[in-house]
C-alpha positions in Angstrom: 0.0 -0.2 -0.6 1.3 3.5 -1.0 1.8 5.9 2.0 0.5 8.5 2.1 0.1 11.7 3.8 -3.4 12.7 4.2 -5.5 15.9 5.3 -8.2 15.6 7.4 -12.0 17.4 6.9 -15.0 18.0 5.0 -14.2 20.7 3.1 -17.4 22.0 2.3 -16.5 25.1 -0.7 -12.8 24.7 0.2 -12.0 28.1 1.4 -8.8 29.6 2.2 -8.5 27.9 5.6 -9.0 25.0 4.3 -6.2 25.7 1.9 -4.0 26.2 4.8 -4.2 22.6 5.2 -3.9 21.2 2.1 -0.9 23.5 1.3 0.9 22.0 4.2 -0.3 18.4 3.1 0.9 18.6 -0.3 4.3 20.2 1.5 4.8 17.6 3.8 3.9 15.0 1.3 7.1 16.7 -0.9 9.3 16.5 1.8 8.7 12.9 2.7 8.1 11.6 -0.9 4.7 10.0 -0.3 1.6 10.9 -2.0 -0.6 13.7 -1.2 -4.6 13.0 -0.4 -7.4 14.5 1.1 -9.9 12.7 3.5 -14.0 13.5 3.3 -17.4 12.0 3.7 -19.8 12.2 1.0 -22.2 13.9 3.2 -22.3 16.1 6.0 -22.1 14.0 9.2 -24.2 16.4 10.7 -27.7 15.6 8.1 -27.1 11.8 8.8 -26.7 11.9 12.8 -29.9 14.5 13.0 -32.2 14.0 10.2 -31.8 17.7 9.6 -30.9 18.5 6.0 -27.5 20.7 5.7 -27.2 23.1 2.9 -23.9 22.9 1.2 -21.6 24.6 -1.0 -20.4 22.1 -3.3 -20.7 18.8 -4.4 -18.6 15.6 -3.5 -17.2 16.1 -7.1 -16.7 20.0 -6.9 -14.6 19.1 -3.5 -12.3 17.2 -5.3 -12.0 19.3 -8.5 -11.6 22.0 -6.4 -8.8 20.2 -3.9 -7.2 19.0 -7.0 -6.9 21.9 -9.3 -6.1 24.8 -6.4 -3.8 23.2 -4.2 -2.0 20.3 -6.3 -3.4 17.2 -3.6 -3.3 14.3 -5.8 -5.7 11.9 -4.4 -9.3 12.8 -2.5 -10.2 9.8 -0.5 -14.5 9.8 -0.4 -16.0 7.6 2.0 -19.9 7.0 3.3 -21.2 8.7 6.4 -23.6 6.0 7.2 -24.5 4.4 10.7 -20.7 2.1 10.7 -19.2 5.1 10.2 -21.1 7.2 12.7 -20.6 4.5 15.3 -16.8 4.0 14.6 -14.4 4.9 17.5 -11.7 7.4 17.7 -9.4 4.9 17.5 -10.6 2.3 15.5 -11.3 6.1 12.8 -7.1 6.0 13.1 -5.5 2.9 13.0 -8.4 0.7 11.2 -9.3 3.4 8.5 -6.6 6.0 8.1 -3.4 4.1 8.6 -4.7 0.5 7.5 -6.8 1.1 4.7 -5.5 4.6 3.4 -1.6 4.2 4.1 -1.6 6.9 6.2 1.9 7.8 7.6 1.2 11.8 8.2 -1.9 13.5 9.4 -3.0 17.2 8.9 -6.0 18.5 10.9 -7.4 22.1 11.4 -7.5 23.3 15.2 -11.1 22.0 15.9 -11.1 18.8 14.3 -13.3 16.1 15.0 -13.5 12.4 14.8 -15.1 9.2 15.7 -18.3 7.9 17.5 -20.2 11.3 18.8 -16.6 12.9 17.7 -14.6 12.0 21.1 -11.7 12.6 18.6 -9.9 15.8 19.1 -6.9 17.6 17.8 -4.8 16.9 20.8 -5.8 13.3 21.1 -5.0 13.5 17.7 -1.6 14.7 18.4 -1.1 12.4 21.0 -2.2 9.3 19.4 0.4 9.8 16.4 3.3 10.9 18.9 2.7 7.1 20.4 2.2 5.2 17.1 5.2 6.9 14.8 2.6 8.8 12.8 3.4 12.3 11.6 0.9 14.8 12.5 0.6 18.7 12.3 -2.6 20.6 13.8 -3.6 23.9 11.6 -4.2 26.9 13.5 -7.4 28.7 12.9 -6.8 31.0 9.7 -8.6 34.6 10.1 -9.6 37.2 7.5 -10.0 40.7 8.9 -10.7 39.6 12.4 -13.1 37.0 11.2 -12.6 33.5 11.6 -12.4 31.5 8.1 -15.5 28.9 7.8 -17.8 27.4 5.6 -20.7 28.6 7.7 -19.6 32.1 7.3 -19.2 31.5 3.4 -22.7 29.9 3.0 -23.9 33.5 5.1 -22.1 35.6 2.6 -23.4 33.5 -0.4 -27.0 33.5 1.0 -26.7 37.6 1.3 -25.4 37.9 -2.3 -21.8 39.0 -0.9 -20.1 37.3 -3.7 -16.9 39.4 -3.2 -16.3 38.7 0.0 -17.5 35.7 -0.3 -14.5 35.0 -3.3 -12.3 36.7 -0.5 -12.5 33.8 2.3 -12.8 30.8 -0.3 -9.8 32.0 -2.6 -12.2 31.4 -5.6 -15.2 32.6 -6.7 -18.5 30.7 -5.3 -19.5 28.3 -8.5 -22.6 26.5 -9.6 -21.3 23.6 -11.9 -24.4 21.5 -13.8 -25.5 20.1 -16.8 -27.9 23.1 -19.5 -31.4 22.2 -19.2 -34.3 22.7 -21.5 -36.4 25.8 -20.0 -39.7 27.5 -21.5 -38.0 29.1 -24.3 -38.9 32.3 -23.3 -35.8 34.1 -23.3 -35.2 32.7 -26.6 -38.1 33.9 -28.0 -38.7 37.3 -26.6 -35.8 38.3 -24.8 -31.8 37.0 -24.7 -31.1 33.6 -25.0 -30.0 31.6 -21.8 -28.9 28.5 -20.8 -30.9 26.6 -17.3 -29.3 25.1 -14.5 -31.1 23.1 -12.4 -30.0 23.6 -8.4 -30.2 20.6 -6.0 -32.5 20.4 -3.4 -29.1 20.7 -1.4 -27.6 23.7 -2.7 -26.9 26.7 -1.0 -27.9 29.3 -3.9 -27.0 33.4 -4.0 -29.9 35.8 -2.6 -32.6 35.8 -5.4 -31.0 38.7 -7.7 -29.3 39.3 -10.6 -25.4 38.8 -11.1 -22.8 39.7 -12.9 -20.9 36.1 -13.5 -17.9 34.4 -15.4 -18.8 31.1 -17.3 -16.6 28.4 -18.4 -17.6 25.9 -20.9 -16.5 22.1 -21.2 -13.8 23.2 -24.0 -12.3 25.6 -21.5 -13.6 29.0 -23.2 -14.5 31.6 -20.8 -17.4 33.8 -21.5 -18.7 37.1 -19.3 -22.6 36.7 -18.3 -25.8 37.6 -16.6 -27.6 35.4 -14.4 -30.3 35.5 -12.8 -31.0 33.2 -9.5 -34.9 33.0 -8.7 -38.7 33.1 -9.5 -38.1 35.4 -12.9 -41.7 37.0 -11.8 -42.3 39.0 -14.7 -42.2 35.9 -17.5 -43.9 32.8 -14.7 -46.5 32.5 -12.2 -45.0 30.0 -10.2 -42.9 29.9 -7.2 -39.8 27.1 -9.0 -36.7 28.3 -8.7 -34.0 29.2 -11.9 -30.8 29.6 -12.3 -30.7 31.5 -15.4 -27.9 32.4 -17.4 -27.2 35.0 -20.6 -23.7 34.4 -22.2 -22.0 37.9 -23.9 -21.1 37.6 -26.9 -21.7 33.5 -27.4 -23.4 31.6 -30.3 -24.0 27.7 -30.2 -25.9 24.8 -28.4 -24.8 24.1 -24.7 -27.8 22.3 -24.3 -26.7 19.0 -22.1 -23.1 20.3 -21.8 -21.9 21.3 -17.9 -21.1 24.4 -17.4 -19.2 26.2 -14.3 -20.7 29.5 -13.4 -18.9 31.9 -11.0 -20.8 34.4 -9.5 -18.4 37.9 -9.5 -20.7 40.6 -8.7 -24.6 41.2 -7.3 -26.2 43.2 -10.0 -29.5 43.9 -8.7 -32.2 42.7 -7.0 -34.7 40.1 -9.0 -38.2 42.7 -9.6 -41.3 42.1 -11.8 -41.3 44.5 -14.7 -44.3 46.0 -15.9 -44.0 44.7 -19.5 -41.5 42.5 -21.4 -40.0 45.8 -23.2 -38.7 47.3 -19.8 -37.3 44.2 -18.9 -35.8 43.9 -22.2 -34.1 47.3 -21.3 -32.9 46.2 -18.2 -31.4 42.8 -19.1 -29.0 45.1 -21.8 -27.9 47.4 -18.4 -26.9 44.4 -17.0 -25.3 42.8 -20.0 -23.2 46.3 -20.4 -22.5 45.5 -16.5 -21.7 42.3 -17.2 -19.1 42.9 -19.8 -17.6 46.0 -17.8 
């Protein structure tokens, strides 16, 4: 089994606090000549334990991609959080899972990392166990930005408030939604501007309803400015279904079924009902000019 240096955490959003762990993991792996890895779960443990849905910033696939692309971690280990995992003791979590199954030779964790049955494992216990068993250990202190501790909870609040600029500072990258383009009602094509539609997953943290300047990354790597409406499109439809509808500036082509990444850069205005389609059309022209700029 290949020996690894493993970063421990859930890594939702992959913010700059996580980045401190992941950078240290890569550094240690290079020093020791080992593989770098990150360990995460397929779902939020709190959701499984309490039965209460936990809104998330990223899917498992998005987390793994960010961990690899931004920090160069070679492998992401995803374990199911189920009844067996919930009842696993802190010692078995370290010995049987991380060391025996995952080949851990060095562990990196944050100042508030908890693990094992009923969160019995603490950073202090982790450090002591590693010292006793000849496993390397780094505990990373909390990361602050302008006096605020960086956390996924804080980033979720920023996104939900539509503060995409601050969210990007805490994340170290723009908040993004990734998904396959769905067929909409074609109202944009017929009356306004051609748009692409993404359907948000029920667990996804969404920006506050409104219009945003975005950057859209296509599967072939092409990048376009865009305008995204998050909300219920009150001028066009009468139901309350939430849509994520994006107009790509200066793009001409068919994107149905293709996977896009929509990076939210700036909140432009709230969503509102217009008195006519012509008035909405004029407003969208202003939004496109702002996004292009």
